[in-house]
N, C-alpha and C positions, 0 to 999 in steps of 0.2 A: 328113340329117334333123336339124333344129334346133328345130322347134316344140315347145313344152312339152306341148301336148295330144296330139301324136303319140306322144311318149314315154310319156305316161300310158296311152294305148291299148296301146302295146307292153307296158308293165308288166302291165296288166290281162289281156291275152291270154296272156302268158307264165305268170303266176300261175295262171290258169284251167287251163292245160294241166298245169302241175306238180301242182296239187292234185286233178286229176280222174283221175289214173292211179296205180296202184301197180305197174305193170309195170317191173321193173328194167331191161329192155332199152330201153324207151322213155325212161325217166328218164336213162339213161346217155347216149343220143344227145342228149337235150335239154340236159344239162349240158355236153357238148362244144360244142354250138352257143352256149350262153351264154358259155362261156369264150372262144371265138373272137371273139364280139361285144365282150366286155369288153376283150380284149387289143387289138383294133383301136382302140377308143376310148382306151385307156390310152396307146397310142403317140402319139396326137395330144396328149394332156395330159402327155406326158413322164413316164409312170409305167411303166418297163420291167419292174418286178417285181410288177405287179398280178396277173398270172395265177398267179405262184408263191405269193403271199400267200393268194389265194383257194383255190388248190389245197391249201395247207396247212390252211386252215380246214375244207375239205371232208373231207380225210382224218381230221382230228381228230374231226369230227362222226360220220363212219362208225365210227371206233373206239369212241367213247363210246356211241353209240346201240346198236351191236352188243353191246358189253360189258354195258350195263345191261339190255337186253332178254334177253340170254342168261342172265344171272344171276338175274333176277327172274321170267322167264316160262319155265315148264318144259313147255310144250305141244309136241306133235309126237311123231312115232314114230321118227325117225332119231336115235338116241342117240349122242352123241360120247363122253361119260363121265358119271359120276354123282358128286355131292357127298353127303356124309352127310346124312341126313334131319333130324338134330337140329340142323343149322346153321340159324340163324334166317333166314328169307326166301330165302336163296340155296340152301338144301338141296334136292336133287332132281336130276332128269335135265337135262343140258345137251344140247340138240338142235340139229341143223342148221336145223330150221324156225325156231326162235327167233332163231338167228344171222342167217339171211337176212332175216327180218322186221325186225330191228334195222338191218341194212344199208339196207333200203328206206327206213326212216324217216330215216336219215342222208342219203340221196340227196335226199329231199324237203326237209329242213331246209337242206341245202347249196344246193339250187336256189333256194329263196326268198332266202337270204342273197346269193347271187351276183346275182340279178335286181335287188335293191335297191342293191347296190353299183354295178351298171351305171347305174342311175338317178342315183346320186351323181356318177358320172363325166360323164354326158351333160348334166345340168342344173346350173346354178349355184344358189347360195343364193337369189339374187333370184328365179329362176324357181320354185324350190320354195316360197318364201313366197307368191308370187302364186297358187299353187294353193289356198291357204286361202280359203274363202268370205269374201265381204265382211262377212257377219254376224259373223264371228270376226276382224274386223280387229285388235282389240287383241291377240289371241293371235298373229296374224301379226307384228305389230310387236314384241311381246315375244320371239318366237322369233328374229327377225332380230337384235335387240340381244344376245340370249344367245349366238347363234352367232358374233357378231363380238367379244364381250366377252372370252372366254377366250383367243383367240389374241393379242389386244392385251396382256392381262395377262402372258402368258408372255413376249412380246417385251420388255415393260417390265421384268420380273423379271430377264431375262438381261442387259439393259443395266445395271441397278443392281448386279447381282452382279459384272459386269466392272469397274464403277467402284470397288466395294469392294475387289476384288482388286488393282487398281492402287494403291489407297491403303495396301496392306499387310495387308489382312484376308484370312487364308488360307481362310476359309469351310469349315473342316473340322469344328469343333465346333458344337453346337447354339447356344451363346451367340454364335458368330460370325455367325449368321443373323439376330440381332435387328435390326441396322441396316438389313436389307433390307426388313422389314415396314412400318416407319413411312413411308419414301418411297413404297413401293408403295401403302399405304393413302391417302396424300395425293394421289398421282397418280390413283388410281381415283376419289376424290371429286371432284377437279377435272374429270376426264373426264365424270363423271355430271352435274355442274352444267352443263358446256358442252353436253352432249347435251340436257339438259332445256331450256336456253334456246334451243337450235337448233330443237327440236321445237315449242316454244311459238311461236316466230316463224313457223313454217310451218303453224300452225293446228291442231296437235295439243293441244287443250285440252279440259278436261272440260265437257261440255254442261250448261248450267244448267237447261234445260227437260227434265223427265222424259219419257222415251219408253216406249211400251208394247211396243216391238219385243223387248226382252229378255224380258219376261213371255211374249209370244207364242212366242218361241223355246223357252223352258223348258217351256211347256205342251205344245207340239207334240212335243218330244223325249220327254217322259214318256209321252204318248199313243202315240207310235210304238213306244217300248220295250214298252209294255203289249200292243200288237198283235202284236209279234214274239214276246213271251213266250206270248201266248195261242195263236198258231199252233204254237209248239213243244209246248205242253201237249196240244193237240188231236192232234198227230201221235203223241204218246206213247200216247194212248188209242185209236189206230186209227180216228180220224175220217177222212173223205175228204180226199185230198191237195188237192183243189180249194179247200176252205175255208182250209187253211193257206196255200196259194199266194195266195189273195185277200187274206188278212191281211198277208202279207209285202209284196205289191204296194202295198196301201194304206199301210203304214208307210213304204215307200220314197218313195211319192208325197207323203205328208205332209211328210217331211223335206225333199225337194227343193223343194216349193212354199214352205215356210217359209223356207228359206235363200235362195231366189230373191227373195221379197217383202221379207225383212229386208235383204238385200244391196242392194236398189234404194234403200233409205233411207240407205245409207252411201255417200257420194260420195268416190271415190278417184281421184286424178289420176295417170295413168301417162304419163311422159315418153317412154317407148319402147314402142311398140305392136308386138307380134309379127306377122309377116307369114306368111300361109299360102302357101308356095310349091307349085308343081305336084307336086314330089316328096313333100312333106308330106301333101298331099291324097291322092295315090295310095297311100302307105303306110298312112295312116289308114283308107282304104276297105278295103284288104286286111286290116288288123287286125280291123275290124268284121265283114267277111265271114267271116274265120276263126273268130271267136267265135260267130257265128250258126250256121255250118255245124257247128262243133264241138258246140254244144248240141243241134242237131237229131240229129246222129249218136249222141251220148251217150244222149239220152233215148229214142231209137228202138231202142236196143240192137243197132244194126247191127254194132258192133265189140265183141264180148264180151271181148276181150283187155285192155280198159282196167282191169278189176278183177281183180287177181291177188293170191292169198294162198298162202303156202307151207304153211299148215295145212290139214288135219291131217297130210298126208304131202307131202313135198317133191316138186315136179314142175317140169318146164321150162315157162316162161311161153309162152303162145300169142303168135304174132307175126302181125300183119296188115299187109301192105305199104301198104294204103290209109291207115293212120294215120300212117305215117312222114312223109307230106307235111306234116302239122301240126307236126311236131317242128322244122321249119325256119322256123317263124314268127319265133322270136327272132333268126334270122339275117338277116331282111330288111333291117335298117339297114346291114349289111355288104354284102349282095348289091347293093343299090341305092345304095351310097355313091358320092360323086363328090368332086371337089377342093374343094367348099365346106366 
């Protein structure tokens, strides 16, 4: 699976599943599948320690989330021990319920982090910047330059440092680093001038005729934000859900149409067009089907075990075998992988 939009659908479906459940059993299976998918991609990219680094981050998030929630949330009936009540904020009962709730939050945060890490492995910087809508083409160009600027600066700094050390500069004191900054500054300015001339020769120049596309984009974004805010306020005052849903749909439609119409006025030439292979189409259809079925199942309350809370008294989470099928959606790129 190499198509950019297939991976975007993979990310959307994975995040939807992660954010839709608080069941620790389901989240654990989902994280295992994410780690397997990421490790398979890391082997292709020659990153053998990828799983270890992400597992370390996951354990750190579990520890911090459990610690913070246990110290600051004193809800629950299963008391482990108690801290003096006169201790500011953390005084009170330390319960198993707050500990488990913190661990669940850590699982969710770790799953989101690992999912985005997998996207960084699967897609190149070029593919990621192409995902930016054409209406935000200057932002995409700026992001591309920024992502490539710092690695080149680091490489140039290492080269200058090695040259200074060959000339006898030990580079141990702060004053020894002064000869590094001037060549680095001059080199950065030269690269900026060359990049500017190269972009100008390729047609990246400031348009002389003022366009109304930027004003239209700004107005539509403000209007969409107002509709989302209005829907949220109406939900707070127990208005019908249908009104809020219509406002959300109208906001999303407004943003999509504005970006589409504004993007059509921005002509971008791509020298390499991505090809939809049969496997990309198949996987994308499976991702879309999983999202649709998942939403139908969730809103119909056919699987009540999705929403789990250890409060007020700790209990074992309910497990539904029908839901376990969805937990293997992030594993589809590995299941359907080939030698390509």
